MARLOVEX-875629 format. One record per residue (C-alpha): x, y, z; residue in one letter. Coordinates in steps of 0.2 Angstrom, whole numbers, plus 5000, padded with zeros to 4 digits. Example, Ala and Ser with C-alpha at 12.3 -4.5 7.8 and 13.67 -1.06 7.14 Angstrom:
506249785039A
506849955036S
% end
This chain:
548854915480M
548454735473G
549054595485F
549354435479S
549254235482L
551354255482K
551954275500P
553054415507T
554754345510V
555254445526T
556754395540R
555954295553T
556654175570W
556354015571A
557453885581P
559253865579C
559253725565G
557653745560Q
557653845545T
555953935542P
554853845525V
553553945514L
552453845507V
551353945496S
550453885477K
551754025470Y
550154085460R
549754245454W
548254285458D
547854465469S
546554585470V
546654755473S
546254895485T
546255075486I
546255195501G
546155325509A
546755445524I
545555555531A
546555705543T
545355635558T
546555485556G
544955365549Q
545455235537F
544355195520L
544555075507Q
543954965493H
544454785487T
544054725470H
544654555462P
545354635448A
546454765444S
545654965448I
545055075433N
544355235431G
542555165437A
543155095452H
544155275458V
542655365453L
541555245464S
542855265477F
542755455475L
540955435478S
541155295492H
542355455501L
541055595498L
539755485505R
540655435522H
541855615523I
540755775527S
541455935522G
542755975509S
543755845501I
545255875494T
545755695487V
547855705485L
548355595469L
549955505462D
550055525442N
549455345439A
548455335423R
546755275428I
546755485438H
546755545427K
545055505414T
543855615406K
542555525417A
543455575432L
543955755426G
541855755423A
541455695442F
542655805449V
542055955440A
540455915444A
540655905462E
540656065471P
541555985488R
542855865480L
544755945475S
545955845467V
547955875468V
549255775461Y
550655725468F
552455755459P
552955635447P
553855495452Y
553755545471A
552755405481P
553655455496E
552655615497L
551055505496N
550355475514P
549655295509I
551255235506E
551655185521P
550255115524V
550454985512W
552054955516A
551654915535Y
550054795528V
551554725516K
552954685528Q
552054665544H
550254615542V
550554495529L
552254495530A
552554265529N
550754235522F
550554105511C
548654125506P
548053975498S
546554085488D
546154245487L
544554225499Q
546054165515T
547154315507L
545554455511R
546654615513P
545154685521D
545554605536C
546954705544P
545854845542W
544454755553R
545854685566G
546354835570G
548254815566K
548454975556C
548255075572E
549855085578R
550455205562L
550055385563S
548655435551F
548855615555Q
548355715539G
549655845535A
549555985526S
549855965506C
551556125508M
551956015522E
551955855509L
552855975495G
551455985482C
551156175475D
548856165480P
548856305468V
549556185452A
547856105452Q
548055995437E
546755995427S
546255795424I
546055745405S
% end
């Protein structure tokens, strides 16, 4: 998920006759975040100063393996960075890790999408950071502002994906 210096403009309140004004540099500078929700409700994430690539995904999966015990099933969308040969080799070599892909064009099945929507529409709504250090998209996680979200894990069948169809990573 990308977070840019451009504000997410949302509806707000203001005294009658005083139109709210957002002052922004309106630049495209951004940072990207990759995250996961464990069935226990634990939220893990990495933030990078550039777009997420296949190497970042591998690093994040290693992070998950270090911080979550037992078997891990990772649900991924069909983004190109989630289907690299290096990722396929990593998953094949890691017995605790399995990958299940969502059907194409089905973000409504992805349990992390409401987290990104909440952060953009509520936590960072009408926020005009002056630079990337001010933006710091990891701050919402530290402030506990996402605790109100229900991070209860759903089974693969509840999510509408077929656990048997664990598409191979090419």
